C-alpha positions in Angstrom: -86.2 -43.4 -80.6 -85.6 -46.7 -79.0 -84.2 -44.9 -75.9 -87.5 -43.2 -75.5 -89.4 -46.4 -75.5 -86.9 -48.0 -73.3 -87.3 -45.2 -70.7 -91.1 -45.4 -71.1 -90.9 -49.2 -70.4 -88.7 -48.6 -67.3 -91.0 -45.9 -65.9 -94.1 -48.0 -66.6 -92.6 -51.0 -64.8 -91.5 -48.9 -61.8 -95.0 -47.4 -61.6 -96.7 -50.9 -61.9 -94.5 -52.3 -59.2 -95.0 -49.4 -56.8 -98.8 -49.5 -57.4 -99.0 -53.2 -56.9 -97.2 -52.8 -53.6 -99.8 -50.3 -52.5 -102.7 -52.4 -53.5 -101.2 -55.5 -51.8 -100.6 -53.5 -48.5 -104.2 -52.2 -48.7 -105.5 -55.7 -48.8 -103.1 -57.1 -46.3 -104.1 -54.3 -43.9 -107.5 -55.9 -43.7 -106.1 -59.3 -43.0 -103.7 -57.9 -40.4 -106.4 -56.1 -38.6 -108.4 -59.3 -38.4 -105.5 -61.3 -37.1 -104.7 -58.6 -34.5 -108.4 -58.5 -33.4 -108.3 -62.2 -32.9 -105.2 -61.8 -30.7 -107.0 -59.1 -28.7 -109.9 -61.5 -28.3 -107.6 -64.1 -26.9 -106.2 -61.5 -24.5 -109.7 -61.0 -23.1 -111.1 -58.1 -25.2 -114.6 -59.5 -25.8 -116.3 -56.7 -27.8 -115.5 -56.0 -31.5 -114.9 -52.4 -30.6 -112.3 -53.2 -27.9 -110.6 -55.7 -30.2 -110.5 -53.2 -33.0 -109.1 -50.5 -30.7 -106.4 -52.8 -29.5 -105.5 -54.0 -33.0 -105.4 -50.5 -34.5 -103.2 -49.2 -31.7 -100.7 -52.1 -31.9 -97.1 -51.6 -32.9 -97.5 -54.1 -35.8 -100.5 -52.3 -37.3 -98.9 -48.9 -37.0 -95.8 -50.2 -38.7 -97.9 -51.6 -41.5 -99.6 -48.2 -41.9 -96.2 -46.5 -42.1 -95.1 -49.0 -44.8 -98.3 -48.3 -46.7 -97.6 -44.5 -46.4 -94.1 -45.0 -47.9 -95.4 -47.3 -50.6 -98.1 -44.8 -51.6 -95.5 -42.0 -51.8 -93.4 -44.1 -54.0 -96.3 -45.0 -56.3 -97.3 -41.4 -56.6 -93.8 -40.3 -57.4 -93.5 -43.1 -60.0 -96.9 -42.1 -61.5 -95.9 -38.5 -61.9 -92.5 -39.4 -63.3 -94.2 -41.4 -66.0 -96.7 -38.7 -66.6 -93.9 -36.1 -66.9 -92.1 -38.2 -69.4 -95.3 -38.6 -71.4 -95.8 -34.9 -71.5 -92.1 -34.3 -72.5 -92.6 -36.8 -75.3 -95.7 -35.1 -76.5 -93.9 -31.7 -76.4 -91.1 -33.2 -78.5 -93.6 -34.6 -81.0 -95.3 -31.2 -81.3 -92.0 -29.5 -82.0 -91.1 -32.1 -84.7 -94.6 -31.6 -86.3 -94.1 -27.8 -86.2 -90.7 -28.2 -87.9 -92.2 -30.4 -90.6 -95.0 -27.9 -91.2 -92.6 -25.0 -91.4 -90.5 -26.9 -94.0 -93.5 -27.5 -96.1 -94.4 -23.8 -96.1 -91.0 -22.8 -97.7 
């Protein structure tokens, strides 16, 4: 039984870490966009639209988006691994309960 809770702890920690990475990158994306827009302004792009276009098309921003994609994929995988384990545990509990009920009917 302790193995079950140990695995549950491990999967929960993996999910929490993966999800926190996604949330961090989502927030950092806003800061990075602002920094890149500032750089675009310094380079002579005076309108907000031009600055945003330059920032969003930059290599740095596209790399950040790719990292966010990978982090999101990892978080989703971790979430479903945890969910699958929880469902397997519930299935085991149901089987054990059924066994006990059958023993009481004898």
